[in-house]
N, CA, C and O atoms as a GROMACS GRO file, in nm:
protein
  632
    1MET      N    1  13.098   9.770   9.863
    1MET     CA    2  13.080   9.913   9.853
    1MET      C    3  13.207   9.984   9.899
    1MET      O    4  13.261   9.952  10.004
    2SER      N    5  13.253  10.078   9.823
    2SER     CA    6  13.374  10.154   9.854
    2SER      C    7  13.352  10.245   9.974
    2SER      O    8  13.241  10.291  10.001
    3TYR      N    9  13.462  10.270  10.047
    3TYR     CA   10  13.457  10.361  10.161
    3TYR      C   11  13.576  10.456  10.152
    3TYR      O   12  13.691  10.412  10.155
    4LEU      N   13  13.550  10.585  10.142
    4LEU     CA   14  13.653  10.688  10.144
    4LEU      C   15  13.691  10.710  10.290
    4LEU      O   16  13.611  10.762  10.368
    5VAL      N   17  13.812  10.672  10.326
    5VAL     CA   18  13.855  10.679  10.466
    5VAL      C   19  13.878  10.824  10.506
    5VAL      O   20  13.951  10.898  10.440
    6ASP      N   21  13.814  10.863  10.614
    6ASP     CA   22  13.825  10.998  10.669
    6ASP      C   23  13.921  10.992  10.787
    6ASP      O   24  13.894  10.925  10.886
    7PHE      N   25  14.034  11.061  10.777
    7PHE     CA   26  14.131  11.056  10.885
    7PHE      C   27  14.108  11.166  10.989
    7PHE      O   28  14.184  11.178  11.085
    8LYS      N   29  14.006  11.245  10.970
    8LYS     CA   30  13.972  11.346  11.070
    8LYS      C   31  13.862  11.297  11.163
    8LYS      O   32  13.863  11.327  11.282
    9ALA      N   33  13.768  11.221  11.110
    9ALA     CA   34  13.660  11.162  11.189
    9ALA      C   35  13.668  11.011  11.169
    9ALA      O   36  13.605  10.955  11.080
   10VAL      N   37  13.747  10.946  11.254
   10VAL     CA   38  13.773  10.802  11.241
   10VAL      C   39  13.644  10.723  11.260
   10VAL      O   40  13.569  10.745  11.355
   11SER      N   41  13.620  10.631  11.166
   11SER     CA   42  13.499  10.550  11.169
   11SER      C   43  13.534  10.402  11.157
   11SER      O   44  13.632  10.365  11.092
   12THR      N   45  13.454  10.318  11.220
   12THR     CA   46  13.475  10.173  11.214
   12THR      C   47  13.398  10.108  11.098
   12THR      O   48  13.387   9.986  11.094
   13ILE      N   49  13.344  10.187  11.007
   13ILE     CA   50  13.271  10.132  10.892
   13ILE      C   51  13.355  10.024  10.826
   13ILE      O   52  13.471  10.046  10.792
   14GLY      N   53  13.296   9.906  10.807
   14GLY     CA   54  13.363   9.795  10.743
   14GLY      C   55  13.450   9.711  10.834
   14GLY      O   56  13.499   9.605  10.794
   15LEU      N   57  13.470   9.758  10.957
   15LEU     CA   58  13.561   9.690  11.050
   15LEU      C   59  13.493   9.647  11.180
   15LEU      O   60  13.561   9.603  11.273
   16THR      N   61  13.363   9.660  11.188
   16THR     CA   62  13.292   9.643  11.315
   16THR      C   63  13.302   9.503  11.374
   16THR      O   64  13.279   9.486  11.494
   17THR      N   65  13.334   9.401  11.295
   17THR     CA   66  13.345   9.265  11.350
   17THR      C   67  13.478   9.240  11.419
   17THR      O   68  13.496   9.136  11.483
   18SER      N   69  13.570   9.332  11.407
   18SER     CA   70  13.701   9.316  11.471
   18SER      C   71  13.690   9.341  11.621
   18SER      O   72  13.622   9.435  11.663
   19PRO      N   73  13.757   9.258  11.702
   19PRO     CA   74  13.757   9.284  11.847
   19PRO      C   75  13.834   9.411  11.884
   19PRO      O   76  13.820   9.462  11.995
   20VAL      N   77  13.913   9.462  11.792
   20VAL     CA   78  13.985   9.588  11.814
   20VAL      C   79  13.946   9.689  11.706
   20VAL      O   80  14.031   9.758  11.649
   21ALA      N   81  13.816   9.696  11.678
   21ALA     CA   82  13.765   9.777  11.567
   21ALA      C   83  13.809   9.923  11.576
   21ALA      O   84  13.849   9.982  11.475
   22ASP      N   85  13.803   9.984  11.694
   22ASP     CA   86  13.841  10.124  11.707
   22ASP      C   87  13.988  10.145  11.673
   22ASP      O   88  14.023  10.239  11.601
   23ALA      N   89  14.075  10.057  11.724
   23ALA     CA   90  14.218  10.069  11.697
   23ALA      C   91  14.249  10.040  11.550
   23ALA      O   92  14.332  10.107  11.489
   24LEU      N   93  14.181   9.941  11.492
   24LEU     CA   94  14.201   9.909  11.350
   24LEU      C   95  14.153  10.024  11.262
   24LEU      O   96  14.216  10.055  11.161
   25ALA      N   97  14.043  10.087  11.300
   25ALA     CA   98  13.995  10.205  11.226
   25ALA      C   99  14.096  10.318  11.235
   25ALA      O  100  14.118  10.391  11.138
   26GLY      N  101  14.158  10.333  11.351
   26GLY     CA  102  14.263  10.434  11.368
   26GLY      C  103  14.385  10.404  11.282
   26GLY      O  104  14.445  10.494  11.224
   27LEU      N  105  14.420  10.276  11.273
   27LEU     CA  106  14.532  10.234  11.188
   27LEU      C  107  14.502  10.264  11.041
   27LEU      O  108  14.587  10.315  10.968
   28ARG      N  109  14.380  10.231  10.999
   28ARG     CA  110  14.338  10.259  10.861
   28ARG      C  111  14.340  10.410  10.835
   28ARG      O  112  14.385  10.454  10.729
   29ALA      N  113  14.292  10.489  10.929
   29ALA     CA  114  14.292  10.635  10.915
   29ALA      C  115  14.434  10.690  10.910
   29ALA      O  116  14.462  10.787  10.840
   30ASN      N  117  14.524  10.627  10.985
   30ASN     CA  118  14.664  10.667  10.985
   30ASN      C  119  14.724  10.649  10.844
   30ASN      O  120  14.799  10.734  10.797
   31GLU      N  121  14.690  10.540  10.779
   31GLU     CA  122  14.737  10.515  10.642
   31GLU      C  123  14.675  10.618  10.546
   31GLU      O  124  14.742  10.668  10.456
   32ALA      N  125  14.548  10.650  10.566
   32ALA     CA  126  14.481  10.749  10.482
   32ALA      C  127  14.547  10.886  10.497
   32ALA      O  128  14.567  10.957  10.398
   33ARG      N  129  14.580  10.921  10.619
   33ARG     CA  130  14.647  11.050  10.642
   33ARG      C  131  14.783  11.054  10.573
   33ARG      O  132  14.820  11.156  10.515
   34TYR      N  133  14.857  10.943  10.578
   34TYR     CA  134  14.987  10.936  10.512
   34TYR      C  135  14.974  10.965  10.361
   34TYR      O  136  15.047  11.048  10.307
   35PHE      N  137  14.879  10.898  10.295
   35PHE     CA  138  14.864  10.918  10.152
   35PHE      C  139  14.815  11.057  10.118
   35PHE      O  140  14.853  11.112  10.014
   36TRP      N  141  14.733  11.115  10.202
   36TRP     CA  142  14.685  11.250  10.175
   36TRP      C  143  14.798  11.351  10.196
   36TRP      O  144  14.817  11.442  10.115
   37THR      N  145  14.873  11.336  10.304
   37THR     CA  146  14.980  11.429  10.336
   37THR      C  147  15.094  11.421  10.234
   37THR      O  148  15.145  11.524  10.190
   38LYS      N  149  15.134  11.301  10.199
   38LYS     CA  150  15.249  11.284  10.110
   38LYS      C  151  15.215  11.300   9.962
   38LYS      O  152  15.292  11.358   9.887
   39TYR      N  153  15.099  11.247   9.920
   39TYR     CA  154  15.067  11.244   9.778
   39TYR      C  155  14.939  11.319   9.739
   39TYR      O  156  14.907  11.328   9.620
   40LYS      N  157  14.867  11.373   9.836
   40LYS     CA  158  14.737  11.438   9.811
   40LYS      C  159  14.642  11.342   9.740
   40LYS      O  160  14.568  11.380   9.649
   41GLN      N  161  14.644  11.217   9.783
   41GLN     CA  162  14.560  11.114   9.725
   41GLN      C  163  14.467  11.057   9.832
   41GLN      O  164  14.511  11.021   9.940
   42PRO      N  165  14.338  11.049   9.801
   42PRO     CA  166  14.244  10.990   9.898
   42PRO      C  167  14.269  10.839   9.911
   42PRO      O  168  14.323  10.775   9.821
   43PHE      N  169  14.229  10.785  10.024
   43PHE     CA  170  14.248  10.643  10.054
   43PHE      C  171  14.110  10.578  10.058
   43PHE      O  172  14.028  10.610  10.144
   44VAL      N  173  14.085  10.488   9.964
   44VAL     CA  174  13.954  10.425   9.951
   44VAL      C  175  13.970  10.275   9.973
   44VAL      O  176  14.056  10.211   9.913
   45THR      N  177  13.885  10.220  10.060
   45THR     CA  178  13.887  10.075  10.084
   45THR      C  179  13.762  10.012  10.024
   45THR      O  180  13.661  10.078   9.998
   46GLU      N  181  13.772   9.881  10.002
   46GLU     CA  182  13.659   9.803   9.951
   46GLU      C  183  13.654   9.673  10.029
   46GLU      O  184  13.755   9.628  10.082
   47PRO      N  185  13.537   9.611  10.036
   47PRO     CA  186  13.527   9.483  10.106
   47PRO      C  187  13.620   9.378  10.044
   47PRO      O  188  13.623   9.361   9.923
   48ALA      N  189  13.694   9.308  10.129
   48ALA     CA  190  13.788   9.207  10.082
   48ALA      C  191  13.716   9.094  10.009
   48ALA      O  192  13.771   9.036   9.915
   49ALA      N  193  13.596   9.062  10.050
   49ALA     CA  194  13.520   8.953   9.988
   49ALA      C  195  13.494   8.978   9.839
   49ALA      O  196  13.473   8.884   9.763
   50GLU      N  197  13.494   9.104   9.799
   50GLU     CA  198  13.471   9.139   9.659
   50GLU      C  199  13.599   9.132   9.574
   50GLU      O  200  13.594   9.151   9.453
   51HIS      N  201  13.713   9.103   9.639
   51HIS     CA  202  13.841   9.104   9.568
   51HIS      C  203  13.928   8.984   9.606
   51HIS      O  204  14.037   9.002   9.661
   52PRO      N  205  13.880   8.862   9.576
   52PRO     CA  206  13.960   8.743   9.609
   52PRO      C  207  14.095   8.742   9.536
   52PRO      O  208  14.190   8.680   9.585
   53ASP      N  209  14.106   8.809   9.421
   53ASP     CA  210  14.232   8.815   9.349
   53ASP      C  211  14.338   8.893   9.427
   53ASP      O  212  14.457   8.860   9.421
   54VAL      N  213  14.297   8.995   9.501
   54VAL     CA  214  14.390   9.072   9.583
   54VAL      C  215  14.438   8.986   9.700
   54VAL      O  216  14.556   8.987   9.734
   55ILE      N  217  14.346   8.911   9.760
   55ILE     CA  218  14.384   8.823   9.871
   55ILE      C  219  14.478   8.714   9.820
   55ILE      O  220  14.574   8.680   9.890
   56ALA      N  221  14.453   8.660   9.703
   56ALA     CA  222  14.540   8.557   9.644
   56ALA      C  223  14.680   8.614   9.617
   56ALA      O  224  14.780   8.546   9.640
   57TYR      N  225  14.688   8.738   9.569
   57TYR     CA  226  14.815   8.806   9.545
   57TYR      C  227  14.895   8.819   9.674
   57TYR      O  228  15.013   8.786   9.678
   58VAL      N  229  14.830   8.866   9.780
   58VAL     CA  230  14.897   8.883   9.909
   58VAL      C  231  14.937   8.747   9.966
   58VAL      O  232  15.047   8.732  10.020
   59THR      N  233  14.850   8.648   9.954
   59THR     CA  234  14.879   8.514  10.004
   59THR      C  235  15.002   8.455   9.934
   59THR      O  236  15.086   8.392   9.998
   60ALA      N  237  15.013   8.476   9.803
   60ALA     CA  238  15.129   8.427   9.728
   60ALA      C  239  15.258   8.492   9.777
   60ALA      O  240  15.361   8.425   9.788
   61ILE      N  241  15.253   8.620   9.805
   61ILE     CA  242  15.372   8.690   9.855
   61ILE      C  243  15.408   8.640   9.994
   61ILE      O  244  15.525   8.619  10.024
   62LEU      N  245  15.308   8.620  10.080
   62LEU     CA  246  15.334   8.571  10.215
   62LEU      C  247  15.395   8.430  10.213
   62LEU      O  248  15.469   8.393  10.304
   63ALA      N  249  15.364   8.353  10.110
   63ALA     CA  250  15.417   8.217  10.099
   63ALA      C  251  15.570   8.217  10.088
   63ALA      O  252  15.634   8.117  10.121
   64GLU      N  253  15.630   8.329  10.043
   64GLU     CA  254  15.776   8.339  10.039
   64GLU      C  255  15.837   8.315  10.177
   64GLU      O  256  15.946   8.260  10.189
   65LYS      N  257  15.766   8.356  10.279
   65LYS     CA  258  15.812   8.342  10.417
   65LYS      C  259  15.739   8.230  10.490
   65LYS      O  260  15.746   8.220  10.613
   66ASP      N  261  15.668   8.146  10.415
   66ASP     CA  262  15.588   8.038  10.475
   66ASP      C  263  15.491   8.092  10.579
   66ASP      O  264  15.472   8.032  10.685
   67LEU      N  265  15.429   8.205  10.548
   67LEU     CA  266  15.332   8.267  10.638
   67LEU      C  267  15.191   8.238  10.588
   67LEU      O  268  15.159   8.255  10.471
   68THR      N  269  15.107   8.194  10.680
   68THR     CA  270  14.966   8.175  10.651
   68THR      C  271  14.887   8.249  10.758
   68THR      O  272  14.893   8.213  10.875
   69LEU      N  273  14.815   8.351  10.718
   69LEU     CA  274  14.734   8.427  10.812
   69LEU      C  275  14.597   8.364  10.821
   69LEU      O  276  14.536   8.331  10.719
   70THR      N  277  14.548   8.347  10.943
   70THR     CA  278  14.419   8.280  10.962
   70THR      C  279  14.303   8.377  10.984
   70THR      O  280  14.187   8.339  10.974
   71ALA      N  281  14.335   8.503  11.013
   71ALA     CA  282  14.229   8.601  11.036
   71ALA      C  283  14.157   8.632  10.905
   71ALA      O  284  14.217   8.625  10.797
   72ARG      N  285  14.032   8.665  10.916
   72ARG     CA  286  13.951   8.698  10.798
   72ARG      C  287  13.986   8.838  10.748
   72ARG      O  288  13.985   8.934  10.826
   73PRO      N  289  14.016   8.850  10.618
   73PRO     CA  290  14.038   8.984  10.562
   73PRO      C  291  13.906   9.058  10.552
   73PRO      O  292  13.807   9.006  10.500
   74LEU      N  293  13.905   9.182  10.603
   74LEU     CA  294  13.782   9.262  10.600
   74LEU      C  295  13.779   9.360  10.485
   74LEU      O  296  13.677   9.374  10.417
   75GLU      N  297  13.891   9.429  10.464
   75GLU     CA  298  13.895   9.533  10.360
   75GLU      C  299  14.027   9.529  10.286
   75GLU      O  300  14.129   9.484  10.338
   76VAL      N  301  14.022   9.578  10.164
   76VAL     CA  302  14.143   9.595  10.082
   76VAL      C  303  14.144   9.736  10.026
   76VAL      O  304  14.040   9.802  10.015
   77ALA      N  305  14.263   9.782   9.991
   77ALA     CA  306  14.280   9.912   9.928
   77ALA      C  307  14.401   9.903   9.837
   77ALA      O  308  14.488   9.817   9.855
   78GLN      N  309  14.406   9.992   9.740
   78GLN     CA  310  14.522   9.995   9.652
   78GLN      C  311  14.548  10.138   9.608
   78GLN      O  312  14.456  10.211   9.571
   79GLN      N  313  14.675  10.176   9.612
   79GLN     CA  314  14.718  10.307   9.570
   79GLN      C  315  14.825  10.290   9.462
   79GLN      O  316  14.911  10.204   9.474
   80HIS      N  317  14.819  10.372   9.359
   80HIS     CA  318  14.919  10.376   9.254
   80HIS      C  319  14.980  10.515   9.256
   80HIS      O  320  14.915  10.612   9.218
   81VAL      N  321  15.105  10.524   9.300
   81VAL     CA  322  15.172  10.654   9.307
   81VAL      C  323  15.319  10.642   9.272
   81VAL      O  324  15.388  10.553   9.322
   82GLU      N  325  15.365  10.730   9.186
   82GLU     CA  326  15.507  10.743   9.152
   82GLU      C  327  15.572  10.609   9.119
   82GLU      O  328  15.683  10.581   9.166
   83GLY      N  329  15.506  10.527   9.038
   83GLY     CA  330  15.563  10.400   8.996
   83GLY      C  331  15.559  10.290   9.100
   83GLY      O  332  15.627  10.188   9.087
   84ILE      N  333  15.481  10.311   9.205
   84ILE     CA  334  15.467  10.213   9.313
   84ILE      C  335  15.321  10.172   9.325
   84ILE      O  336  15.231  10.256   9.317
   85VAL      N  337  15.298  10.043   9.342
   85VAL     CA  338  15.164   9.994   9.373
   85VAL      C  339  15.166   9.953   9.520
   85VAL      O  340  15.243   9.867   9.561
   86TRP      N  341  15.080  10.017   9.597
   86TRP     CA  342  15.063   9.984   9.739
   86TRP      C  343  14.932   9.907   9.750
   86TRP      O  344  14.827   9.957   9.711
   87THR      N  345  14.938   9.786   9.802
   87THR     CA  346  14.818   9.705   9.822
   87THR      C  347  14.802   9.682   9.971
   87THR      O  348  14.896   9.639  10.038
   88TYR      N  349  14.683   9.709  10.022
   88TYR     CA  350  14.655   9.696  10.165
   88TYR      C  351  14.549   9.589  10.189
   88TYR      O  352  14.457   9.572  10.109
   89VAL      N  353  14.564   9.519  10.301
   89VAL     CA  354  14.460   9.430  10.352
   89VAL      C  355  14.449   9.456  10.501
   89VAL      O  356  14.548   9.456  10.574
   90PHE      N  357  14.326   9.479  10.546
   90PHE     CA  358  14.298   9.498  10.688
   90PHE      C  359  14.222   9.374  10.736
   90PHE      O  360  14.116   9.340  10.684
   91TYR      N  361  14.278   9.307  10.836
   91TYR     CA  362  14.226   9.180  10.884
   91TYR      C  363  14.144   9.197  11.012
   91TYR      O  364  14.164   9.292  11.088
   92GLU      N  365  14.053   9.104  11.034
   92GLU     CA  366  13.962   9.109  11.147
   92GLU      C  367  14.033   9.110  11.281
   92GLU      O  368  13.984   9.171  11.376
   93ASP      N  369  14.148   9.044  11.292
   93ASP     CA  370  14.219   9.039  11.420
   93ASP      C  371  14.287   9.171  11.456
   93ASP      O  372  14.334   9.188  11.568
   94GLY      N  373  14.294   9.266  11.360
   94GLY     CA  374  14.356   9.396  11.384
   94GLY      C  375  14.484   9.418  11.306
   94GLY      O  376  14.545   9.525  11.317
   95LEU      N  377  14.526   9.320  11.228
   95LEU     CA  378  14.647   9.334  11.147
   95LEU      C  379  14.618   9.420  11.024
   95LEU      O  380  14.518   9.400  10.956
   96GLY      N  381  14.707   9.512  10.999
   96GLY     CA  382  14.705   9.589  10.875
   96GLY      C  383  14.829   9.552  10.797
   96GLY      O  384  14.941   9.571  10.845
   97LEU      N  385  14.812   9.500  10.678
   97LEU     CA  386  14.924   9.454  10.596
   97LEU      C  387  14.929   9.539  10.470
   97LEU      O  388  14.826   9.567  10.410
   98ASN      N  389  15.051   9.579  10.431
   98ASN     CA  390  15.063   9.649  10.304
   98ASN      C  391  15.178   9.591  10.224
   98ASN      O  392  15.282   9.554  10.278
   99VAL      N  393  15.157   9.584  10.094
   99VAL     CA  394  15.260   9.542  10.001
   99VAL      C  395  15.302   9.665   9.923
   99VAL      O  396  15.222   9.724   9.851
  100LEU      N  397  15.428   9.703   9.937
  100LEU     CA  398  15.486   9.812   9.860
  100LEU      C  399  15.561   9.745   9.746
  100LEU      O  400  15.655   9.669   9.769
  101TYR      N  401  15.520   9.773   9.623
  101TYR     CA  402  15.578   9.704   9.508
  101TYR      C  403  15.612   9.806   9.399
  101TYR      O  404  15.525   9.853   9.327
  102THR      N  405  15.740   9.837   9.389
  102THR     CA  406  15.787   9.929   9.285
  102THR      C  407  15.785   9.856   9.151
  102THR      O  408  15.837   9.745   9.140
  103LEU      N  409  15.726   9.917   9.051
  103LEU     CA  410  15.713   9.853   8.921
  103LEU      C  411  15.846   9.844   8.846
  103LEU      O  412  15.866   9.750   8.768
  104GLU      N  413  15.934   9.939   8.866
  104GLU     CA  414  16.064   9.939   8.800
  104GLU      C  415  16.153   9.828   8.857
  104GLU      O  416  16.158   9.809   8.979
  105ASP      N  417  16.222   9.757   8.770
  105ASP     CA  418  16.314   9.653   8.816
  105ASP      C  419  16.417   9.712   8.912
  105ASP      O  420  16.469   9.821   8.889
  106GLY      N  421  16.444   9.638   9.018
  106GLY     CA  422  16.543   9.683   9.116
  106GLY      C  423  16.488   9.780   9.218
  106GLY      O  424  16.562   9.825   9.306
  107GLY      N  425  16.360   9.814   9.210
  107GLY     CA  426  16.300   9.906   9.305
  107GLY      C  427  16.265   9.836   9.436
  107GLY      O  428  16.280   9.715   9.449
  108LYS      N  429  16.218   9.914   9.531
  108LYS     CA  430  16.180   9.859   9.662
  108LYS      C  431  16.057   9.771   9.648
  108LYS      O  432  15.963   9.803   9.576
  109ARG      N  433  16.060   9.658   9.719
  109ARG     CA  434  15.947   9.567   9.724
  109ARG      C  435  15.948   9.504   9.862
  109ARG      O  436  16.042   9.433   9.898
  110ALA      N  437  15.843   9.529   9.938
  110ALA     CA  438  15.840   9.480  10.075
  110ALA      C  439  15.696   9.465  10.124
  110ALA      O  440  15.603   9.521  10.068
  111VAL      N  441  15.682   9.387  10.229
  111VAL     CA  442  15.554   9.371  10.298
  111VAL      C  443  15.568   9.435  10.435
  111VAL      O  444  15.660   9.404  10.511
  112GLY      N  445  15.475   9.526  10.466
  112GLY     CA  446  15.471   9.588  10.597
  112GLY      C  447  15.360   9.524  10.679
  112GLY      O  448  15.251   9.498  10.629
  113LEU      N  449  15.389   9.498  10.804
  113LEU     CA  450  15.294   9.436  10.896
  113LEU      C  451  15.273   9.532  11.012
  113LEU      O  452  15.369   9.569  11.081
  114LYS      N  453  15.150   9.574  11.034
  114LYS     CA  454  15.121   9.666  11.144
  114LYS      C  455  15.012   9.605  11.232
  114LYS      O  456  14.907   9.562  11.184
  115LEU      N  457  15.040   9.604  11.362
  115LEU     CA  458  14.947   9.549  11.459
  115LEU      C  459  14.872   9.662  11.527
  115LEU      O  460  14.933   9.756  11.578
  116SER      N  461  14.741   9.653  11.528
  116SER     CA  462  14.658   9.754  11.594
  116SER      C  463  14.682   9.750  11.744
  116SER      O  464  14.715   9.647  11.802
  117ASP      N  465  14.665   9.865  11.804
  117ASP     CA  466  14.680   9.879  11.950
  117ASP      C  467  14.587   9.780  12.020
  117ASP      O  468  14.467   9.776  11.993
  118GLY      N  469  14.643   9.701  12.110
  118GLY     CA  470  14.562   9.610  12.191
  118GLY      C  471  14.548   9.470  12.135
  118GLY      O  472  14.494   9.383  12.204
  119MET      N  473  14.592   9.445  12.014
  119MET     CA  474  14.578   9.310  11.958
  119MET      C  475  14.702   9.228  11.992
  119MET      O  476  14.812   9.282  12.000
  120PRO      N  477  14.684   9.097  12.013
  120PRO     CA  478  14.801   9.012  12.034
  120PRO      C  479  14.872   8.987  11.901
  120PRO      O  480  14.814   9.004  11.794
  121ILE      N  481  14.998   8.948  11.909
  121ILE     CA  482  15.071   8.914  11.787
  121ILE      C  483  15.011   8.785  11.732
  121ILE      O  484  15.000   8.686  11.804
  122PRO      N  485  14.972   8.784  11.604
  122PRO     CA  486  14.916   8.662  11.545
  122PRO      C  487  15.015   8.546  11.554
  122PRO      O  488  15.136   8.565  11.543
  123GLU      N  489  14.963   8.428  11.572
  123GLU     CA  490  15.045   8.308  11.588
  123GLU      C  491  15.145   8.293  11.472
  123GLU      O  492  15.260   8.257  11.494
  124ALA      N  493  15.102   8.321  11.350
  124ALA     CA  494  15.189   8.306  11.233
  124ALA      C  495  15.309   8.400  11.237
  124ALA      O  496  15.411   8.373  11.173
  125LEU      N  497  15.299   8.510  11.311
  125LEU     CA  498  15.406   8.609  11.318
  125LEU      C  499  15.488   8.598  11.446
  125LEU      O  500  15.599   8.651  11.454
  126GLU      N  501  15.435   8.531  11.545
  126GLU     CA  502  15.497   8.519  11.677
  126GLU      C  503  15.639   8.463  11.666
  126GLU      O  504  15.660   8.355  11.610
  127GLY      N  505  15.735   8.537  11.721
  127GLY     CA  506  15.873   8.492  11.724
  127GLY      C  507  15.947   8.502  11.592
  127GLY      O  508  16.066   8.471  11.586
  128ARG      N  509  15.881   8.545  11.486
  128ARG     CA  510  15.944   8.552  11.354
  128ARG      C  511  15.982   8.695  11.315
  128ARG      O  512  16.064   8.716  11.226
  129PHE      N  513  15.922   8.792  11.382
  129PHE     CA  514  15.948   8.932  11.350
  129PHE      C  515  15.967   9.011  11.477
  129PHE      O  516  15.906   8.981  11.580
  130LYS      N  517  16.051   9.113  11.469
  130LYS     CA  518  16.064   9.209  11.578
  130LYS      C  519  15.979   9.328  11.538
  130LYS      O  520  15.985   9.375  11.425
  131PHE      N  521  15.900   9.377  11.631
  131PHE     CA  522  15.809   9.487  11.603
  131PHE      C  523  15.856   9.614  11.671
  131PHE      O  524  15.877   9.619  11.792
  132ALA      N  525  15.872   9.718  11.590
  132ALA     CA  526  15.905   9.851  11.641
  132ALA      C  527  15.774   9.918  11.681
  132ALA      O  528  15.669   9.890  11.623
  133HIS      N  529  15.781  10.007  11.779
  133HIS     CA  530  15.662  10.078  11.826
  133HIS      C  531  15.660  10.219  11.771
  133HIS      O  532  15.762  10.287  11.766
  134GLN      N  533  15.541  10.263  11.731
  134GLN     CA  534  15.521  10.397  11.679
  134GLN      C  535  15.393  10.451  11.742
  134GLN      O  536  15.291  10.382  11.745
  135LYS      N  537  15.397  10.573  11.793
  135LYS     CA  538  15.277  10.634  11.849
  135LYS      C  539  15.206  10.713  11.741
  135LYS      O  540  15.268  10.782  11.660
  136SER      N  541  15.074  10.702  11.742
  136SER     CA  542  14.992  10.772  11.644
  136SER      C  543  14.873  10.833  11.716
  136SER      O  544  14.811  10.769  11.801
  137LYS      N  545  14.842  10.958  11.684
  137LYS     CA  546  14.724  11.022  11.743
  137LYS      C  547  14.596  10.950  11.702
  137LYS      O  548  14.499  10.946  11.777
  138LEU      N  549  14.597  10.893  11.582
  138LEU     CA  550  14.478  10.825  11.531
  138LEU      C  551  14.467  10.680  11.577
  138LEU      O  552  14.357  10.630  11.598
  139ALA      N  553  14.581  10.613  11.594
  139ALA     CA  554  14.579  10.469  11.616
  139ALA      C  555  14.638  10.423  11.749
  139ALA      O  556  14.646  10.303  11.773
  140GLY      N  557  14.680  10.514  11.833
  140GLY     CA  558  14.743  10.473  11.959
  140GLY      C  559  14.885  10.425  11.930
  140GLY      O  560  14.960  10.491  11.858
  141VAL      N  561  14.921  10.310  11.986
  141VAL     CA  562  15.054  10.253  11.961
  141VAL      C  563  15.042  10.150  11.850
  141VAL      O  564  14.966  10.053  11.860
  142ILE      N  565  15.117  10.171  11.744
  142ILE     CA  566  15.122  10.077  11.632
  142ILE      C  567  15.253  10.001  11.643
  142ILE      O  568  15.360  10.060  11.658
  143ARG      N  569  15.244   9.870  11.636
  143ARG     CA  570  15.366   9.788  11.632
  143ARG      C  571  15.384   9.743  11.488
  143ARG      O  572  15.294   9.686  11.427
  144GLY      N  573  15.502   9.769  11.433
  144GLY     CA  574  15.524   9.740  11.293
  144GLY      C  575  15.652   9.664  11.264
  144GLY      O  576  15.750   9.674  11.338
  145SER      N  577  15.648   9.588  11.156
  145SER     CA  578  15.765   9.516  11.106
  145SER      C  579  15.748   9.501  10.955
  145SER      O  580  15.646   9.540  10.899
  146TYR      N  581  15.849   9.443  10.890
  146TYR     CA  582  15.840   9.425  10.746
  146TYR      C  583  15.935   9.314  10.702
  146TYR      O  584  16.021   9.270  10.778
  147PHE      N  585  15.918   9.272  10.579
  147PHE     CA  586  16.016   9.186  10.514
  147PHE      C  587  16.023   9.221  10.366
  147PHE      O  588  15.926   9.269  10.308
  148VAL      N  589  16.139   9.197  10.306
  148VAL     CA  590  16.163   9.227  10.167
  148VAL      C  591  16.107   9.114  10.080
  148VAL      O  592  16.120   8.997  10.113
  149ILE      N  593  16.045   9.153   9.969
  149ILE     CA  594  15.991   9.057   9.873
  149ILE      C  595  16.102   9.020   9.775
  149ILE      O  596  16.169   9.108   9.720
  150LYS      N  597  16.122   8.891   9.755
  150LYS     CA  598  16.227   8.845   9.664
  150LYS      C  599  16.174   8.811   9.525
  150LYS      O  600  16.244   8.831   9.426
  151GLY      N  601  16.053   8.760   9.517
  151GLY     CA  602  15.995   8.716   9.389
  151GLY      C  603  15.937   8.832   9.309
  151GLY      O  604  15.939   8.948   9.350
  152THR      N  605  15.885   8.796   9.193
  152THR     CA  606  15.819   8.892   9.104
  152THR      C  607  15.670   8.859   9.100
  152THR      O  608  15.631   8.744   9.079
  153TYR      N  609  15.589   8.960   9.119
  153TYR     CA  610  15.442   8.941   9.125
  153TYR      C  611  15.376   9.052   9.046
  153TYR      O  612  15.429   9.162   9.033
  154GLU      N  613  15.259   9.022   8.996
  154GLU     CA  614  15.179   9.123   8.928
  154GLU      C  615  15.054   9.148   9.010
  154GLU      O  616  14.971   9.058   9.030
  155ALA      N  617  15.041   9.270   9.058
  155ALA     CA  618  14.928   9.306   9.143
  155ALA      C  619  14.801   9.318   9.061
  155ALA      O  620  14.800   9.382   8.956
  156PRO      N  621  14.693   9.257   9.108
  156PRO     CA  622  14.564   9.282   9.044
  156PRO      C  623  14.523   9.426   9.075
  156PRO      O  624  14.568   9.483   9.174
  157THR      N  625  14.439   9.484   8.992
  157THR     CA  626  14.396   9.620   9.018
  157THR      C  627  14.253   9.620   9.072
  157THR      O  628  14.169   9.539   9.032
  158LEU      N  629  14.228   9.713   9.162
  158LEU     CA  630  14.094   9.728   9.218
  158LEU      C  631  14.009   9.808   9.123
  158LEU      O  632  13.891   9.833   9.152
   0.00000   0.00000   0.00000
């Protein structure tokens, strides 16, 4: 079932099994606010279990860096704006991952990794990335990092 993320009244709908559900909900709301402020586009998530093709797409991209995430994906989202496909996965451990994939050749293509406030760095990421800190009214302190995508991938659509 789809969920229209409300960035004014943060809710843990779909994320309640996470040990950092409140912070993960804040992180998700932070992303929703970004898309509304920048593009006037609502941010809608869906259960990850209903979209194994999206998880396979993200897993294939992570394989470029020999990354295997062990946390259970809870929700996925996808935005299409200005020639860019943004694909999101929110994981049970509190990780929020996004794939920014410009459709035009030579455009930006990267994976963003955001850690919810209070979650430990996942073992797969430990020592491999430096995380910058960002304060958010919705999410507390977000630790973020990224890497550039080298391969070519076709995103499934939600």
